[in-house]
Every structure is written in structure tokens, then in C-alpha cells.
VOTORTOR-727089 format. One record per residue (C-alpha): residue in three letters; x negated, y negated, z; residue number from 1. Coordinates in nm, 2 decimals, decimal comma. Layout:
N
KOLRO  aa      X      Y      Z   i
KOLRO Ala      X      Y      Z NUM
...
// end
This chain:
328
KOLRO  aa      X      Y      Z   i
KOLRO Met  -2,56  -7,24   0,46   1
KOLRO Asp  -2,85  -7,08   0,27   2
KOLRO Glu  -2,75  -7,03  -0,10   3
KOLRO Lys  -2,83  -6,69  -0,25   4
KOLRO Ser  -2,87  -6,59  -0,62   5
KOLRO Tyr  -2,55  -6,49  -0,78   6
KOLRO Lys  -2,72  -6,17  -0,89   7
KOLRO Glu  -2,71  -6,07  -0,52   8
KOLRO Ala  -2,33  -6,11  -0,49   9
KOLRO Ala  -2,11  -5,82  -0,40  10
KOLRO Leu  -1,89  -5,67  -0,68  11
KOLRO Ser  -1,59  -5,89  -0,73  12
KOLRO Ser  -1,30  -5,97  -0,96  13
KOLRO Val  -1,52  -6,12  -1,24  14
KOLRO His  -1,73  -5,81  -1,25  15
KOLRO Lys  -1,43  -5,58  -1,28  16
KOLRO Arg  -1,28  -5,80  -1,56  17
KOLRO Ile  -1,61  -5,79  -1,76  18
KOLRO Phe  -1,65  -5,42  -1,71  19
KOLRO Leu  -1,30  -5,34  -1,82  20
KOLRO Cys  -1,34  -5,55  -2,14  21
KOLRO Val  -1,68  -5,40  -2,22  22
KOLRO Val  -1,55  -5,05  -2,16  23
KOLRO Leu  -1,25  -5,10  -2,40  24
KOLRO Gly  -1,50  -5,22  -2,66  25
KOLRO Gln  -1,72  -4,92  -2,61  26
KOLRO Ile  -1,42  -4,68  -2,66  27
KOLRO Ala  -1,32  -4,87  -2,98  28
KOLRO Cys  -1,67  -4,86  -3,12  29
KOLRO Gly  -1,72  -4,49  -3,04  30
KOLRO Tyr  -1,38  -4,42  -3,21  31
KOLRO Ala  -1,47  -4,61  -3,52  32
KOLRO Leu  -1,81  -4,44  -3,56  33
KOLRO Gly  -1,65  -4,10  -3,52  34
KOLRO Ile  -1,34  -4,13  -3,73  35
KOLRO Ala  -1,53  -4,14  -4,07  36
KOLRO Gly  -1,60  -3,77  -4,06  37
KOLRO Thr  -1,25  -3,64  -4,03  38
KOLRO Ala  -1,11  -3,90  -4,26  39
KOLRO Leu  -1,37  -3,82  -4,53  40
KOLRO Thr  -1,28  -3,45  -4,51  41
KOLRO Lys  -0,93  -3,54  -4,63  42
KOLRO Ala  -1,04  -3,82  -4,87  43
KOLRO Thr  -1,28  -3,61  -5,08  44
KOLRO Gly  -1,00  -3,50  -5,32  45
KOLRO Pro  -0,78  -3,82  -5,34  46
KOLRO Leu  -1,08  -4,04  -5,39  47
KOLRO Asn  -1,28  -3,79  -5,60  48
KOLRO Leu  -1,59  -3,85  -5,38  49
KOLRO Ser  -1,93  -3,71  -5,47  50
KOLRO Ser  -2,17  -3,59  -5,21  51
KOLRO Leu  -2,35  -3,93  -5,24  52
KOLRO Trp  -2,05  -4,13  -5,16  53
KOLRO Val  -1,95  -3,90  -4,87  54
KOLRO Gly  -2,29  -3,96  -4,72  55
KOLRO Leu  -2,28  -4,33  -4,78  56
KOLRO Leu  -1,93  -4,38  -4,65  57
KOLRO Gly  -2,01  -4,17  -4,34  58
KOLRO Ala  -2,32  -4,37  -4,27  59
KOLRO Gly  -2,17  -4,71  -4,36  60
KOLRO Thr  -2,10  -4,80  -4,00  61
KOLRO Leu  -2,45  -4,69  -3,90  62
KOLRO Ile  -2,60  -4,91  -4,17  63
KOLRO Gly  -2,40  -5,21  -4,03  64
KOLRO Leu  -2,55  -5,15  -3,69  65
KOLRO Phe  -2,87  -5,31  -3,83  66
KOLRO Gly  -2,68  -5,63  -3,78  67
KOLRO Ser  -2,79  -5,62  -3,41  68
KOLRO Leu  -3,13  -5,75  -3,54  69
KOLRO Ile  -2,97  -6,10  -3,58  70
KOLRO Val  -2,68  -6,09  -3,33  71
KOLRO Gly  -2,90  -6,16  -3,03  72
KOLRO Asn  -3,04  -6,48  -3,19  73
KOLRO Ile  -2,69  -6,60  -3,28  74
KOLRO Ala  -2,57  -6,53  -2,92  75
KOLRO Asp  -2,86  -6,73  -2,78  76
KOLRO Lys  -2,75  -7,03  -2,98  77
KOLRO Ile  -2,38  -7,03  -2,94  78
KOLRO Gly  -2,33  -6,83  -2,63  79
KOLRO Arg  -2,21  -6,48  -2,53  80
KOLRO Arg  -1,84  -6,55  -2,48  81
KOLRO Pro  -1,73  -6,67  -2,83  82
KOLRO Leu  -1,87  -6,36  -3,00  83
KOLRO Phe  -1,76  -6,12  -2,72  84
KOLRO Val  -1,39  -6,25  -2,73  85
KOLRO Ser  -1,35  -6,29  -3,11  86
KOLRO His  -1,54  -6,01  -3,29  87
KOLRO Met  -1,29  -5,74  -3,20  88
KOLRO Ile  -1,03  -5,93  -3,40  89
KOLRO Leu  -1,25  -5,89  -3,70  90
KOLRO Phe  -1,30  -5,53  -3,62  91
KOLRO Ser  -0,93  -5,46  -3,61  92
KOLRO Ile  -0,87  -5,65  -3,94  93
KOLRO Leu  -1,14  -5,46  -4,12  94
KOLRO Ser  -1,00  -5,13  -3,98  95
KOLRO Leu  -0,65  -5,20  -4,10  96
KOLRO Thr  -0,77  -5,32  -4,44  97
KOLRO Gln  -0,91  -4,97  -4,51  98
KOLRO Phe  -0,56  -4,84  -4,56  99
KOLRO Phe  -0,51  -5,05  -4,88 100
KOLRO Val  -0,84  -4,96  -5,05 101
KOLRO Ser  -0,90  -4,70  -5,32 102
KOLRO Asn  -1,23  -4,84  -5,46 103
KOLRO Val  -1,52  -4,66  -5,28 104
KOLRO Ile  -1,75  -4,96  -5,31 105
KOLRO Ile  -1,51  -5,18  -5,13 106
KOLRO Leu  -1,44  -4,91  -4,87 107
KOLRO Phe  -1,82  -4,88  -4,82 108
KOLRO Ile  -1,84  -5,26  -4,76 109
KOLRO Leu  -1,56  -5,24  -4,51 110
KOLRO Arg  -1,74  -4,96  -4,32 111
KOLRO Val  -2,06  -5,17  -4,31 112
KOLRO Gly  -1,86  -5,46  -4,19 113
KOLRO Ile  -1,71  -5,25  -3,91 114
KOLRO Gly  -2,07  -5,14  -3,83 115
KOLRO Ile  -2,17  -5,51  -3,80 116
KOLRO Ser  -1,89  -5,57  -3,56 117
KOLRO Ile  -1,99  -5,27  -3,35 118
KOLRO Ala  -2,35  -5,41  -3,34 119
KOLRO Ile  -2,20  -5,74  -3,20 120
KOLRO Asp  -2,02  -5,55  -2,93 121
KOLRO Tyr  -2,32  -5,34  -2,83 122
KOLRO Thr  -2,55  -5,65  -2,82 123
KOLRO Ile  -2,31  -5,90  -2,66 124
KOLRO Gly  -2,13  -5,66  -2,43 125
KOLRO Asn  -2,46  -5,53  -2,28 126
KOLRO Ala  -2,59  -5,89  -2,24 127
KOLRO Ile  -2,28  -6,03  -2,07 128
KOLRO Leu  -2,26  -5,73  -1,84 129
KOLRO Ser  -2,63  -5,74  -1,74 130
KOLRO Glu  -2,63  -6,11  -1,70 131
KOLRO Trp  -2,33  -6,12  -1,47 132
KOLRO Phe  -2,37  -5,80  -1,27 133
KOLRO Pro  -2,56  -5,79  -0,94 134
KOLRO Thr  -2,91  -5,65  -0,99 135
KOLRO Lys  -2,85  -5,34  -0,77 136
KOLRO Tyr  -2,54  -5,24  -0,97 137
KOLRO Gly  -2,64  -5,33  -1,32 138
KOLRO Ser  -2,82  -5,02  -1,43 139
KOLRO Arg  -2,56  -4,79  -1,28 140
KOLRO Phe  -2,27  -4,95  -1,45 141
KOLRO Gln  -2,46  -4,96  -1,78 142
KOLRO Ser  -2,51  -4,59  -1,75 143
KOLRO Tyr  -2,14  -4,55  -1,73 144
KOLRO Met  -2,10  -4,69  -2,08 145
KOLRO Ile  -2,20  -4,37  -2,24 146
KOLRO Ile  -1,90  -4,19  -2,09 147
KOLRO Phe  -1,65  -4,43  -2,22 148
KOLRO Trp  -1,83  -4,45  -2,56 149
KOLRO Met  -1,83  -4,08  -2,59 150
KOLRO Ser  -1,46  -4,06  -2,49 151
KOLRO Gly  -1,38  -4,28  -2,79 152
KOLRO Phe  -1,60  -4,07  -3,02 153
KOLRO Val  -1,43  -3,75  -2,91 154
KOLRO Ala  -1,08  -3,91  -2,93 155
KOLRO Ser  -1,15  -3,99  -3,29 156
KOLRO Tyr  -1,21  -3,62  -3,37 157
KOLRO Leu  -0,89  -3,52  -3,20 158
KOLRO Ala  -0,69  -3,78  -3,38 159
KOLRO Gly  -0,84  -3,68  -3,71 160
KOLRO Thr  -0,76  -3,32  -3,64 161
KOLRO Phe  -0,40  -3,36  -3,55 162
KOLRO Ile  -0,30  -3,64  -3,80 163
KOLRO Thr  -0,18  -3,41  -4,09 164
KOLRO Gly   0,10  -3,36  -4,34 165
KOLRO Leu   0,09  -3,71  -4,50 166
KOLRO Gly  -0,03  -3,59  -4,84 167
KOLRO Asp  -0,30  -3,78  -5,02 168
KOLRO Asn  -0,25  -4,07  -4,78 169
KOLRO Thr  -0,36  -3,86  -4,48 170
KOLRO Trp  -0,71  -4,00  -4,48 171
KOLRO Arg  -0,58  -4,35  -4,49 172
KOLRO Trp  -0,38  -4,31  -4,17 173
KOLRO Ile  -0,67  -4,13  -4,00 174
KOLRO Ile  -0,93  -4,39  -4,09 175
KOLRO Ile  -0,71  -4,70  -3,99 176
KOLRO Ser  -0,63  -4,54  -3,65 177
KOLRO Ser  -0,95  -4,71  -3,52 178
KOLRO Ala  -0,75  -5,03  -3,53 179
KOLRO Ile  -0,55  -4,91  -3,23 180
KOLRO Pro  -0,83  -4,91  -2,97 181
KOLRO Gly  -0,97  -5,22  -3,16 182
KOLRO Leu  -0,65  -5,41  -3,10 183
KOLRO Ile  -0,63  -5,31  -2,74 184
KOLRO Ala  -0,99  -5,43  -2,68 185
KOLRO Ala  -0,92  -5,75  -2,88 186
KOLRO Ile  -0,60  -5,84  -2,69 187
KOLRO Ser  -0,76  -5,76  -2,35 188
KOLRO Arg  -1,04  -6,01  -2,42 189
KOLRO Leu  -0,79  -6,28  -2,53 190
KOLRO Val  -0,57  -6,22  -2,23 191
KOLRO Ile  -0,83  -6,15  -1,95 192
KOLRO Arg  -1,03  -6,45  -1,85 193
KOLRO Ile  -1,39  -6,37  -1,94 194
KOLRO Pro  -1,64  -6,64  -1,83 195
KOLRO Glu  -1,96  -6,74  -2,02 196
KOLRO Ser  -2,29  -6,61  -1,89 197
KOLRO Pro  -2,43  -6,84  -1,62 198
KOLRO Ser  -2,79  -6,76  -1,71 199
KOLRO Trp  -2,73  -6,85  -2,07 200
KOLRO Leu  -2,57  -7,18  -1,97 201
KOLRO Ala  -2,86  -7,26  -1,75 202
KOLRO Ser  -3,11  -7,17  -2,02 203
KOLRO Val  -2,96  -7,43  -2,26 204
KOLRO Gly  -2,96  -7,70  -2,00 205
KOLRO Arg  -2,61  -7,67  -1,88 206
KOLRO Lys  -2,70  -7,57  -1,52 207
KOLRO Glu  -2,43  -7,78  -1,35 208
KOLRO Glu  -2,17  -7,59  -1,56 209
KOLRO Ala  -2,33  -7,27  -1,47 210
KOLRO Leu  -2,32  -7,35  -1,09 211
KOLRO His  -1,96  -7,46  -1,12 212
KOLRO Leu  -1,87  -7,12  -1,28 213
KOLRO Ile  -2,07  -6,93  -1,01 214
KOLRO His  -1,89  -7,11  -0,73 215
KOLRO Gln  -1,55  -7,06  -0,90 216
KOLRO Glu  -1,60  -6,68  -0,95 217
KOLRO Leu  -1,82  -6,58  -0,66 218
KOLRO Gly  -1,81  -6,85  -0,39 219
KOLRO Glu  -2,00  -7,16  -0,28 220
KOLRO Glu  -2,28  -6,96  -0,11 221
KOLRO Tyr  -2,42  -6,84  -0,44 222
KOLRO Thr  -2,64  -7,03  -0,69 223
KOLRO Ile  -2,86  -6,98  -0,99 224
KOLRO Thr  -3,23  -6,94  -0,94 225
KOLRO Asp  -3,53  -7,02  -1,16 226
KOLRO Glu  -3,57  -6,65  -1,22 227
KOLRO Ser  -3,21  -6,59  -1,33 228
KOLRO Asp  -3,17  -6,89  -1,56 229
KOLRO Lys  -3,41  -6,77  -1,82 230
KOLRO Val  -3,25  -6,59  -2,12 231
KOLRO Glu  -3,51  -6,65  -2,38 232
KOLRO Ser  -3,83  -6,85  -2,39 233
KOLRO Asp  -3,83  -7,17  -2,59 234
KOLRO Glu  -4,15  -7,07  -2,77 235
KOLRO Pro  -4,11  -6,87  -3,09 236
KOLRO Val  -4,18  -6,50  -3,06 237
KOLRO Ser  -4,35  -6,30  -3,34 238
KOLRO Trp  -4,27  -5,94  -3,43 239
KOLRO Ser  -4,64  -5,87  -3,40 240
KOLRO Glu  -4,60  -5,90  -3,02 241
KOLRO Leu  -4,43  -5,57  -3,02 242
KOLRO Leu  -4,76  -5,41  -3,11 243
KOLRO Gln  -4,95  -5,57  -2,82 244
KOLRO Pro  -5,11  -5,34  -2,55 245
KOLRO Gly  -4,86  -5,27  -2,27 246
KOLRO Val  -4,56  -5,35  -2,50 247
KOLRO Phe  -4,61  -5,11  -2,79 248
KOLRO Arg  -4,56  -4,81  -2,56 249
KOLRO Asn  -4,23  -4,94  -2,44 250
KOLRO Val  -4,13  -5,00  -2,80 251
KOLRO Val  -4,21  -4,64  -2,89 252
KOLRO Val  -4,00  -4,50  -2,59 253
KOLRO Gly  -3,71  -4,74  -2,65 254
KOLRO Gly  -3,72  -4,72  -3,03 255
KOLRO Ile  -3,85  -4,40  -3,16 256
KOLRO Phe  -3,70  -4,18  -2,89 257
KOLRO Tyr  -3,37  -4,35  -2,95 258
KOLRO Ala  -3,39  -4,30  -3,32 259
KOLRO Cys  -3,49  -3,94  -3,29 260
KOLRO Gln  -3,18  -3,88  -3,08 261
KOLRO Val  -2,94  -4,08  -3,29 262
KOLRO Phe  -3,03  -3,93  -3,63 263
KOLRO Pro  -2,93  -3,57  -3,55 264
KOLRO Phe  -2,65  -3,68  -3,32 265
KOLRO Phe  -2,47  -3,88  -3,59 266
KOLRO Gly  -2,58  -3,65  -3,87 267
KOLRO Ile  -2,39  -3,37  -3,70 268
KOLRO Gly  -2,13  -3,56  -3,51 269
KOLRO Ile  -1,99  -3,78  -3,80 270
KOLRO Phe  -2,01  -3,50  -4,06 271
KOLRO Leu  -1,90  -3,22  -3,81 272
KOLRO Pro  -1,57  -3,15  -4,00 273
KOLRO Leu  -1,76  -3,11  -4,33 274
KOLRO Leu  -2,03  -2,89  -4,16 275
KOLRO Ile  -1,78  -2,66  -4,00 276
KOLRO Glu  -1,58  -2,62  -4,31 277
KOLRO Asn  -1,89  -2,53  -4,51 278
KOLRO Met  -2,01  -2,29  -4,25 279
KOLRO Asn  -1,68  -2,09  -4,30 280
KOLRO Ile  -1,60  -2,09  -3,92 281
KOLRO Gly  -1,27  -1,93  -3,86 282
KOLRO Asn  -1,09  -2,17  -3,63 283
KOLRO Gln  -1,24  -2,50  -3,73 284
KOLRO Ala  -1,03  -2,72  -3,49 285
KOLRO Val  -1,12  -2,52  -3,18 286
KOLRO Ser  -1,50  -2,52  -3,28 287
KOLRO Gly  -1,49  -2,90  -3,32 288
KOLRO Ile  -1,31  -2,96  -3,00 289
KOLRO Leu  -1,55  -2,74  -2,81 290
KOLRO Tyr  -1,85  -2,92  -2,95 291
KOLRO Asn  -1,70  -3,26  -2,87 292
KOLRO Gly  -1,59  -3,15  -2,53 293
KOLRO Phe  -1,94  -3,05  -2,43 294
KOLRO Gln  -2,05  -3,39  -2,53 295
KOLRO Ile  -1,83  -3,54  -2,27 296
KOLRO Val  -1,96  -3,29  -2,01 297
KOLRO Gly  -2,32  -3,38  -2,11 298
KOLRO Ala  -2,25  -3,76  -2,07 299
KOLRO Cys  -2,09  -3,71  -1,72 300
KOLRO Leu  -2,38  -3,49  -1,61 301
KOLRO Gly  -2,63  -3,74  -1,74 302
KOLRO Val  -2,47  -4,02  -1,54 303
KOLRO Leu  -2,45  -3,81  -1,22 304
KOLRO Ile  -2,82  -3,71  -1,23 305
KOLRO Phe  -2,95  -4,04  -1,37 306
KOLRO Asn  -3,05  -4,18  -1,03 307
KOLRO Tyr  -3,19  -3,86  -0,89 308
KOLRO Ile  -3,47  -3,76  -1,13 309
KOLRO Ser  -3,74  -3,96  -1,29 310
KOLRO Arg  -3,66  -4,14  -1,62 311
KOLRO Lys  -3,96  -3,98  -1,79 312
KOLRO Phe  -3,86  -3,62  -1,70 313
KOLRO Phe  -3,50  -3,69  -1,79 314
KOLRO Ile  -3,57  -3,82  -2,14 315
KOLRO Val  -3,84  -3,57  -2,23 316
KOLRO Ser  -3,66  -3,26  -2,10 317
KOLRO Thr  -3,35  -3,34  -2,29 318
KOLRO Phe  -3,54  -3,36  -2,61 319
KOLRO Tyr  -3,70  -3,02  -2,55 320
KOLRO Val  -3,35  -2,87  -2,49 321
KOLRO Ser  -3,21  -3,03  -2,80 322
KOLRO Ala  -3,51  -2,92  -3,02 323
KOLRO Ala  -3,48  -2,57  -2,90 324
KOLRO Ala  -3,10  -2,56  -2,97 325
KOLRO Leu  -3,15  -2,71  -3,32 326
KOLRO Ala  -3,43  -2,46  -3,40 327
KOLRO Leu  -3,20  -2,17  -3,31 328
// end
């Protein structure tokens, strides 16, 4: 029997288990990023927050996302599975701890810590999904992530809108509600058997273990090829290589375009309750729900047309539309 690369396998139980656990993490991360805005709206008075602290606390999780700069290197040394399974426990503990905090500096540190945990989930979740999934399905399933992430983000706005009537502690119950999706994700990863990445195992010299894992999960007819067992080169890589011809253009598209999307998105999304309040809009709850609802619609439309138009036209056209809307 001719052995085939495990990246050519049909979708099976292991792919579904990984996808479910990654999806639950995406929902939890989107929720945790979005919950700050509605919580801070109710916390301004009880915590006597200045505009500076409102901004810092709102952006704390985003600051923590810079942890992704080192997460990849750690995962290359210890593997994908340990971080993937354990970090949601930390995420949940930090989320719950926020209830007992009144010092804004400590609250800021907790928000940054949650952001670091989110960075771990983004980095490791994407890696374990792409390294396990068949090549022909990988990009499609990665594109689905935005729908689930957006669902968590929108759910946080709804929760923050409808959790009321708890006095000065209202903001505490709102902000710790992120522990609920966090605990669901954490428990799922502890209960559901998630295997290590075969390509990572092979890259660190554990090829026999990688083969055993592939045979166990996918069947004896699949193997690991020389092309699929490389996670990182053994040679050190300099940051200056990002400026090399042929690479820099990709860095610009992948980095600057992403940053220019993220800044206004989170600037509006996280602080939406404060923005609506200061714009003196009549029905603030309905306005916020409509805004967030259209984000879900946009995510679904994006996934539907993702494979039918060119990537270049897709990314450029959406920026033109966004720029025109912001200008108006």
C-alpha cells in the first residue's frame, strides 16, 4: 500500500475535535476583548476612572496581544498541545479575579494578562489547526474562525447591555462574565483528547511518535513527508529578513493592512457604549445591537465570498468601503 501524506487525509474525528476546541477558544477570546467597553461604562463612577484609565483599561487586552511575539518561539520548544490545553485555565482564573479588584493598576495588569492568554490562543490555535488539517480544507476552516470570534465579541455586548440592577458592582459581574466562555473552552480542552502536532513532533526528532499518532488518528495508509515535518528551520532567523525583497511586500500586506483594520475596529468596538452615550443617541441599546449585528452579517458574507473573488480585490475593496463610511 502506498502511503500518503497525512495532509491529504479526509476530514475525520481528530479534525472535528481540534476545530471544536479552537472555535470555543475563539468565542471566549472575542468575548473577553469586547466585554471591557460595557463594563467600563458602568465602572467609571464606582472606580472614579479618568479618561486616561478608561482608555488604558479598555486597551489592556490589546496590549497583552503583543505577547504573540514570543508565544511562537515557546511553542516551538515545548510543543503546541501543552499551551493549547492549559492557557484557558489561566484565562478563566484572571477573568474571575477581576471581580475582587478595586485598584485600577491591578485591574490593568489583569486585563493585560488576559490579553497575553488571548495571544496564546490565537497563535497556538491557528498553528495546531493548520498543522493538522488537510491542505485543501485548511484555509476554508481558518476563514470560519472570524464568524465564531465575532459571535463572542457581539455576545459580550449583549451581556453587558442586559446585566443591570446590581448597583456599584454591576461592572464586576459584567467583566467577570468572560470566565463563562473561558471555562467552557478550558473544560473542553481537558476532556476532549487533543493530540500534539505531528509536524512539530517530526521537527524535533520525534518522527516515530509522529507516525504513531498519524496512524492512530487517521489510519496506517498515511505518513509524514519531508515537506510536512518542517515547522521551523534550525538556523536562527533575523528580524532584518522581513525587509528582504520578496518578503517585505508580504509583511506590509499582512502587518500594516491588519493594523489599519484593527485600530478603528477595536477603537470603535470596545468603546462603543461610551461613544453612543456621548453622541446622545436616543435608544443606545438598539443602536449598539444593530452595529454588532451587522458585524456578524459582514463576517458571514466575507466567508461566503472568500473563495470566489481574488484576495487582492477583497482586501482593497473593503478598505475603500470602510474609509468612505468613516469619512461620512
